[in-house]
N, C-alpha and C positions, 0 to 999 in steps of 0.2 A: 504493501501500499502508499502510495507515496505520501510528502510530507503535506500539500495542501489536502490529502484527503483524509489524515491525520488530522488537522486541523479545523478541518469543518467537522467531523466527528464530534471533536472536543467541543466547539462550539454550540453545535446544535444541540449536547446533551446538558450542558449549563444553561443553555437560554433559549427557551420554549418557541421565544420569538421567530429568533431563526429560523428553526423547523420548521414552524407554521410558515414563514413566507415562502421557504424553499419549496416546500407542498403544494402550498394553497395561493402563495402570492401572485401578481402578474408576473408571467414570463419574461417580458421588457425592462425590469427593472433591476437597475446596476445595485454595483454592492455596496455606493454608497448611500443610494436610496433607501436598500434593506436595511443600511447600519443607523441614518439618520431615522428611519419609522421604529427601529429597536430602540434605539436610544432614546426617544419618548414613551414608549412603551415601560421600559425601564424608571424612569421618572415619576410615571404617573400614580399613583397611588392606587392600589388596588385592595378591593373586598377581600374577607375569608371564601366567599364562591369561587372567586374568579383565582383566587389560589389554588384552589381545589381543582377549579377544569384545569387550567394550565398541568398543575401536575398529572393527573387523568390522562390528557392530550400526549403525554412525553410516554406515561407507560402504557398507553394503547398500542404503543407501535412494536413493543417488544412483545418477540414469541413466547417467551414464558412467563410473563406475567398477565394476570388478572386483577383487573382493577374492584375496589371494595362499591357496594351498591348501597346498604345500608352500614350503620357499623358492625363490627364483626366483636363478638368479647363472650367471654366465660365467667358466671358467677357462680363461685364452687359455693357460696353462702345465699340462699336465696330461701329466706321465710315467708310462707302463704299461711294467713292467720285465718282465711275459710277455703278449706281445702273439697273441690267437689266429690265427696265421697260418695253420692249416687252415680258417678260414673268409673269408680275403680272398679278394677277389673279382676283384682288379685286377693277377693275375699275367701276365704276369712281375717286373712293376713288386716292388718290396717294401716291407713294409708298415713305416712309422716307429713308433718309439716316443712319440713325440711330437706331440700333438695335441691339440684344443680341444676341452672339453665345456662343455656348458650343458642349464638347466633353467628351462622354463617353465612354471608351475604354480597355474591360477588356477579362481576358481567365483567362482557366482553364484545367489543363490535363487531357486528357481523357483514356491514358494508362500508365500502368507500364513504369520506365525507363531499355531502353535499351542498347545495347555495351557497359556493363557494366556502368551503368547510364549514359551515353556520351547524349543518343538520348531520346529523348520523343513527343509524340504527341500533340499536342493542340486544343483546339476550340475556336476561339476568336469572337468577337464582338468587331464592332467599330459606334458608331452614331454621326453625327454632324448635328447641328439644325441652323437654323437663324432664328431668331424669333423676329417679329414684334411688338415689346413689349411695345413700347411708340406709338404707330399708332393706338388711340382711335377711329379716324376716321370710320379704316376698321376693329376696334373691335378686334385687336392686334393680328392676326392670325401669324401661323408657316409660313413664307416664302418659306421655303424647308431643308426637313431633309431627309439624306442621310442616309443608313443602309448597314452595307457591313459586313458579318458573313465570317469568314474564316476558313480552315480547315490547320493545320499547323504543319509538321515535323520540330522541331528543333534538332541542332546535334552540340553537343560541341567538337572540334576535340583537341583542347590544342595545335596547333600548331604555333610554332613562324616562324616570318617571318622578321630576322632582328632584329629591338629594338621594331616591333611590333608584339602583338599577334592576331591569329584570335580566335575570341570567340566563332562565330558562324555559322552555314550554316544553309539554311531552305527553304524548297522547300511550298509550300503553293497551297489550289484550293482557290479562293477569288471572290467572288460573291458582288458587288455593286450595288444598287436600290435607288430612290429617293421615290419609293413605289407609284407611280402616274400612270394613265393611259390617254390615249387619246394622242395629240400632246404633252402634258407634262412627256411625261414616257420618263425614263433615267435609263439605266440599261447595265452592261455588265459584262463576266466572265473573269477572269484571269488564267494561272498556273504563279505562280512568284519564281524565285529563289533569294534567296536574303546572303550575308555575313558580318558579322560584325567584323573590325579588331578595336587593342585599345592601348593604351601605354599613360602611366600614367592617367593624365584628360583629355588627349583625344581618343574620339572614332568616327570611319568613317563608316558607314555604306551604302551600295548600294542594288538594287532590279532592277531584270529583268525579266521584265513579259513580255508572248504570250497572246494576246485576243484571245478568240476562239470565231470563225467566227458562225454569225445568218444567217439564210435567209431575205436575202431582204423583203421589206413590198411591197405585192403587192398594195396597194393604202395607201394614206397620215394617213387614221384614223386606217388601220389594225392594229390589238391588238395583232397580231401574227407577226413577222420578227425583224427586228435588228429597234431600236428607235434611234439610233446614228450612224450611220456606220463610221463617220468622227472624232471620239471621240480620237483617237491616233495622229489625225493630233494637236491636240492641248495638249496630255497628253503625247503622246511619248511614249516610250517603257521601259522607268525605271526610276530610281529617286535615287540622291544621298542625303544622312545624313552626313553632319558633327555637334560633340557636344564637347562641352567641357564644364568641372567643373571645378570651382574653389572656394575654401571655401562656399559651399551649393549654390551657385550662380550657372545657367545653363545658356550656350548660343548655341541656335541653328540656322543650317542653313540647309534648303531642297530646293535640283534644282531639277526640273523635267522638259522636254523639249523633243520637237523634232528638231531633229539638220535640216533636211530637209524641213522642214514648217518654223521651224524657230519660232516657236511658243512654250512660256513653263512656267514656275511661279519660283517666288522666294520667301520663305516663310521664313523669320528671328524672333527667339522669346530669350528676354530674364526672366528669374525666379529667384526668390529673395525669402528668407524665410521672414515670417511678424513673424507668432504665431505657438506654434504645430505642426498641419501639412498643415495650409495654408499658401500658399505663393503667393506675386506679379506675375503677368506676364503682359506681354509687346507682341504683337504680329501685324505684320507686312506682309501684303498681297502683291504681285504685278503681276499680269499674268493671264495665264487665266488657269478654271477649279480648281477652290477654291472650287464648288461644282457642282455640277450635272447640275442642271439647266442651270447655268450658264457656262459649260465646252467651246462654244464657245465665249465669252465673257469676253473682261479684265477687272480685278479688282483691285482696288486701296484701298485697307485697311488698318486702321489702328487701335487696341483693345487694350483696359485695361480691367484687371480683377484680377481674382486669379485663381492661378494652385494650384490642390489638390494632384496628383503625377507625378514628375517630369518625364523626359528622364534616369537622371542620380543620 
């Protein structure tokens, strides 16, 4: 490899703007023009969301890298004050209040960038699990696992809304299921529209969804038909995220619910750096729909553990 090639490789690795210009900028731009554009870009204050988007753009080009979608964590100490005994499968052994909760959430681009590099389609997968790891009497089973594959189009419009910047618009097809059968089967399909805006260290994101209807069951154990027709009574038709990043510490608030039924949930999180990429994480959940098996049962949970990729 020539010295020039090594120099270009080093520059693009250290400066995402140069990589963006090389891949998606006008073909007739001179080196001086690219340098001037990127110098202005470097001097412009960036929001926390912009920093994440730029880092994701660089990582997306690597063959062996998967980007985080939602945050990734493991919470070895997760205490639920209101366990759902009605859906506990391992009776006569009792269900422990203390368990392990973890989330794995990744995404990968599946199309080139469109519209001058502003739009791209991703495939994403999120796994949430609740593991009765300390329940030796019941042989430490996984109490519930929710799988959520998605196909998402993200668009970065670059609009300004007063002092706020519109960072992304999205449209997704989303399936969520707990992978079980019979009376414990839970699933739904949604079309989801989203928007994220940011200002400095603050970010606000919202999703609105439309549940795709399913045929009703002919009888309770019917393997076909809707497993949970009243799901939106508890999970509603949308959610709101509020995120704040300060000195590598993340605060998050997630609100979801149905105004007509008065059912909903609040999830609050705080994460902070420990060492390398390991972060401490505290999460509090109150309300309905923490997991699909518990969608119509109120949860009161406090969890402590570690976060590997934060929201911002």
